[in-house]
C-alpha positions in Angstrom: 216.5 -3.8 44.5 214.9 -5.8 47.4 216.6 -8.2 49.7 214.7 -11.1 48.1 216.1 -10.0 44.7 219.5 -10.4 46.2 218.6 -13.9 47.4 218.6 -12.8 51.1 215.5 -14.1 52.8 214.3 -14.9 56.3 215.7 -11.8 57.9 213.9 -10.5 61.0 212.5 -7.0 60.7 210.0 -6.6 63.5 210.0 -5.0 66.9 208.4 -6.6 69.9 206.4 -4.3 72.2 206.8 -5.8 75.7 204.5 -5.3 78.6 207.3 -5.0 81.1 205.1 -4.7 84.2 204.3 -8.4 83.9 207.8 -9.6 83.1 209.3 -7.8 86.1 206.5 -8.7 88.5 206.3 -12.4 88.1 209.8 -13.4 89.2 209.6 -11.0 92.1 206.7 -13.1 93.5 208.9 -16.2 93.2 212.1 -14.8 94.6 210.8 -12.6 97.4 213.7 -12.5 99.8 215.5 -9.3 100.3 218.9 -10.5 99.3 221.4 -10.5 96.4 220.7 -14.1 95.4 217.0 -13.4 94.8 217.8 -10.2 92.9 220.3 -12.1 90.7 217.7 -14.8 89.9 215.1 -12.1 89.1 217.5 -10.4 86.7 218.2 -13.7 84.9 214.5 -14.6 84.8 213.6 -11.3 83.2 216.4 -11.6 80.6 215.6 -15.2 79.7 211.9 -14.5 79.3 212.7 -11.6 77.0 214.9 -13.8 74.9 212.2 -16.5 74.6 209.5 -14.2 73.5 211.7 -12.3 71.1 212.6 -15.6 69.4 208.9 -16.8 69.3 207.7 -13.5 67.8 210.6 -13.6 65.2 211.6 -10.1 66.3 215.1 -8.7 66.3 214.5 -5.6 68.4 212.2 -4.8 71.3 210.7 -1.9 73.2 210.2 -2.6 76.9 207.6 -0.5 78.8 206.9 0.1 82.4 204.1 1.8 84.4 204.9 4.7 86.8 203.2 5.0 90.2 201.1 8.0 89.3 198.5 7.4 86.6 196.4 9.9 84.6 193.3 7.8 85.3 193.6 8.9 89.0 192.4 12.3 87.7 189.3 10.7 86.1 187.9 9.0 89.2 188.8 8.8 92.9 189.0 5.1 93.3 191.0 3.8 90.3 192.9 0.6 91.5 191.8 1.5 95.0 191.3 -2.2 95.7 195.1 -2.8 95.4 197.1 -2.7 98.6 200.6 -1.2 98.7 201.8 -3.9 101.1 201.0 -6.6 98.6 203.9 -5.4 96.4 206.9 -7.9 96.3 209.9 -6.7 98.1 212.2 -6.7 95.0 209.8 -5.0 92.6 211.4 -1.6 92.7 214.8 -3.2 92.2 213.5 -5.2 89.2 212.2 -2.1 87.6 215.5 -0.3 88.0 217.2 -3.4 86.5 214.9 -3.2 83.5 215.6 0.5 83.0 219.4 0.2 83.3 220.0 -3.2 81.6 217.1 -3.4 79.1 216.6 0.3 78.3 213.0 0.1 79.5 210.8 3.1 78.6 208.4 4.9 80.9 206.5 8.2 81.1 205.1 9.6 84.3 201.3 9.3 84.3 201.1 6.6 81.6 200.7 2.9 81.9 202.8 0.4 80.0 199.5 -0.5 78.1 199.2 3.1 76.9 202.8 3.3 75.7 202.3 0.1 73.8 199.2 1.6 72.2 201.0 4.7 71.2 203.9 2.8 69.6 201.8 0.1 68.0 202.0 0.1 64.2 202.8 -2.1 61.3 205.9 -4.2 61.8 205.5 -4.5 65.5 204.3 -7.4 67.6 202.6 -7.0 71.0 203.4 -9.3 74.0 201.4 -9.3 77.2 199.6 -11.7 79.5 197.1 -9.0 80.2 193.8 -9.7 78.4 193.2 -5.9 78.1 196.0 -5.6 75.5 193.9 -7.6 73.1 192.0 -4.3 72.6 194.7 -3.2 70.3 194.6 -4.2 66.7 197.6 -5.8 65.0 199.9 -8.7 65.7 200.1 -10.3 69.1 202.3 -13.0 70.5 200.1 -15.5 72.3 202.0 -16.6 75.4 200.2 -19.9 75.6 200.8 -21.2 72.1 203.9 -19.0 71.4 202.4 -18.1 68.0 201.7 -14.7 66.5 198.0 -14.0 65.9 196.2 -11.1 64.2 193.6 -9.0 65.9 191.4 -6.8 63.8 190.2 -3.3 64.8 186.6 -4.6 65.1 187.7 -7.6 67.0 185.4 -10.4 68.4 183.3 -11.5 71.3 183.1 -15.2 71.9 181.6 -17.3 74.7 183.3 -20.7 75.1 182.3 -23.7 77.3 184.2 -26.8 78.1 184.7 -29.6 80.5 187.8 -30.1 82.6 189.5 -33.4 83.0 187.6 -33.8 86.2 184.3 -33.3 84.4 183.8 -29.8 85.9 182.0 -27.2 83.6 184.0 -24.1 82.7 183.1 -21.1 80.6 184.9 -17.9 79.5 184.1 -14.9 77.4 187.0 -13.9 75.0 187.1 -10.3 73.8 189.2 -8.4 71.4 189.3 -5.1 69.5 186.5 -2.5 69.6 183.9 -5.2 70.5 186.1 -6.1 73.4 186.3 -2.5 74.6 182.5 -2.1 74.4 182.0 -5.3 76.3 184.4 -4.0 79.0 182.5 -0.7 79.1 179.5 -2.7 80.3 181.2 -5.1 82.7 184.0 -2.9 84.0 187.2 -4.5 85.4 187.3 -5.8 89.0 191.1 -6.0 88.9 191.4 -2.2 88.4 188.2 -1.3 90.4 186.5 0.0 87.2 182.7 -0.1 87.5 181.6 -0.2 83.9 177.8 0.2 83.4 176.9 0.0 87.0 176.7 1.9 90.3 177.8 1.1 93.8 174.8 0.7 96.1 174.1 -0.6 99.6 172.9 -4.2 99.4 171.4 -6.0 102.4 172.2 -9.7 102.9 168.8 -11.6 103.0 169.8 -14.8 104.6 172.6 -16.8 106.3 174.9 -15.7 109.2 175.3 -12.2 107.8 171.5 -11.6 107.3 170.7 -8.0 107.6 174.3 -6.8 107.1 174.6 -4.0 104.6 177.5 -4.0 102.1 178.3 -1.6 99.2 178.3 -3.6 96.0 178.4 -3.1 92.3 174.9 -3.2 90.8 174.7 -3.2 87.0 175.4 -5.2 83.9 177.1 -8.6 84.4 179.3 -10.5 82.0 176.7 -12.8 80.5 174.1 -10.0 80.2 176.8 -7.8 78.4 177.7 -10.7 76.1 174.0 -11.2 75.1 173.3 -7.5 74.7 176.2 -7.1 72.2 175.6 -10.3 70.3 171.9 -9.5 69.9 172.7 -6.0 68.7 175.1 -7.4 66.1 172.5 -9.9 64.9 170.0 -7.2 64.3 172.4 -4.5 63.2 170.6 -3.6 59.9 172.7 -1.0 58.0 175.1 -0.5 60.9 178.5 -2.1 61.2 178.9 -4.6 64.1 180.9 -2.0 66.0 178.3 0.7 65.6 175.5 -1.6 66.6 177.4 -2.8 69.7 178.2 0.8 70.8 174.6 1.8 70.4 173.6 -1.1 72.7 176.1 0.0 75.3 174.9 3.6 75.1 171.3 2.5 75.8 172.4 0.6 78.9 174.1 3.7 80.3 171.0 5.8 79.5 169.0 3.3 81.6 171.2 3.9 84.7 172.3 7.5 84.3 169.6 9.2 82.3 170.7 12.5 80.9 174.1 12.2 82.5 174.9 9.0 80.5 177.6 10.6 78.2 179.8 11.8 81.1 179.6 8.3 82.8 180.1 6.5 79.5 183.2 8.4 78.4 184.7 8.4 81.9 184.5 4.6 82.1 185.6 4.2 78.5 188.8 6.3 79.1 189.6 4.2 82.2 189.6 1.2 79.9 190.8 2.6 76.6 194.5 2.4 75.7 195.9 5.7 74.4 196.8 5.6 70.7 197.8 9.2 69.8 200.0 11.4 71.9 202.1 14.5 71.3 204.2 15.8 74.2 202.1 15.7 77.3 198.7 15.7 75.5 196.9 12.7 74.2 193.6 12.1 72.4 190.7 10.7 74.5 188.1 8.2 73.4 184.7 9.8 72.6 181.5 8.0 71.7 180.9 10.2 68.6 184.5 10.4 67.4 184.8 14.1 68.2 188.4 15.3 68.9 189.0 15.8 72.6 192.3 15.7 74.5 193.7 15.3 77.9 196.7 17.2 79.3 198.8 14.8 81.3 200.7 17.3 83.5 197.8 19.7 84.0 195.2 16.9 84.5 192.5 18.6 82.4 190.4 17.8 79.4 190.7 20.0 76.3 188.2 20.5 73.5 189.6 20.6 69.9 189.2 24.3 69.9 191.1 24.7 73.2 193.8 22.4 71.9 194.3 24.3 68.7 194.2 27.7 70.4 196.6 26.8 73.2 198.9 24.4 71.5 
C-alpha cells in the first residue's frame, strides 16, 4: 500500500546535491576580517542559505560537496586553473570549509571537484543546486537560484542565443548551454575561468596599433563563442539521419582536425575531460569521456589512464 493510499500526501522525498564550494566562498568574500565575528557571520550565512535552497527545492535531505586543493585535471595538463592566484583566496575560506565538514557533514575526496562528486551522486530523486553554469551539463532536476524553481535538463540539452536591451538601452547577449550540446559547445570555446583552451592553441600575437604597437603577447587563437554556436546550430539543422548530439559532436571533431590534424583525438579528449563531470566511479578509478564511447578509465591516485583491458586485468 502506498502513502497516497493511506491519505498521506505532500511528503518530501528528495535529496539536494549542493555545490558547497560556492556556498562557503561567497560569505567569505563579504566577511573577510580575521576575527571570530566574521567567522560566526559566515557560519550563519552558510546555514541560512542551505535552509533556503532546501525549502525551495522541496528536499528533506542534502549532500554537501567540497573541492580539495589537488585535482586530477592537473595530471591532464600543466596549466589547469593556472590563472588563479593563491593570494586571492579569502582569509576565512579554510575555516569555512572546516565548518561545513564538521557542522554540515560536507563530503570531499582528494583529487575530485565538487562538480564531479555531484555528477557521481546524481540520479533520480535528487536535485542539483549550483551557481556554476557548468553544472547544467548534468541531466536531471536543477534548482535555478534566480527563480528558485526546479527545472529539468535533458541529456541532449540545448544551445540558445538570447539578445535583450537593458533598462538603459544597452544591447546584451548571452549563449545558454545545457546537457551534451552544452559540453560540445564548451569543447569548442573552452573556459577562461579555469584556463581551459577548448578548440584553440596559444600563439604569439603582435599588437598592430596603439601605444602597445609591436608588443608580442601569448593569446588564445581558435574558435570563439559565436562561431561555436553557429557551427553547432548549423550541424543540427543539417543533421540528416544523425541525432542532434551526434551531428554536433561531428562538427566539433572537424574543428579539432583543422587545428591539430592527425593528433586531433588526443587534444579533443584532453579538453573534453577537463570539462566533463565524472559520472561513474568505483574506488579511486573513474570512467573518462571518449569521443566514440569506448570504455577508458583514469586511476585517481596513480594519475594514469587505463584501457578497458588494463582495467579488467588489473582490477
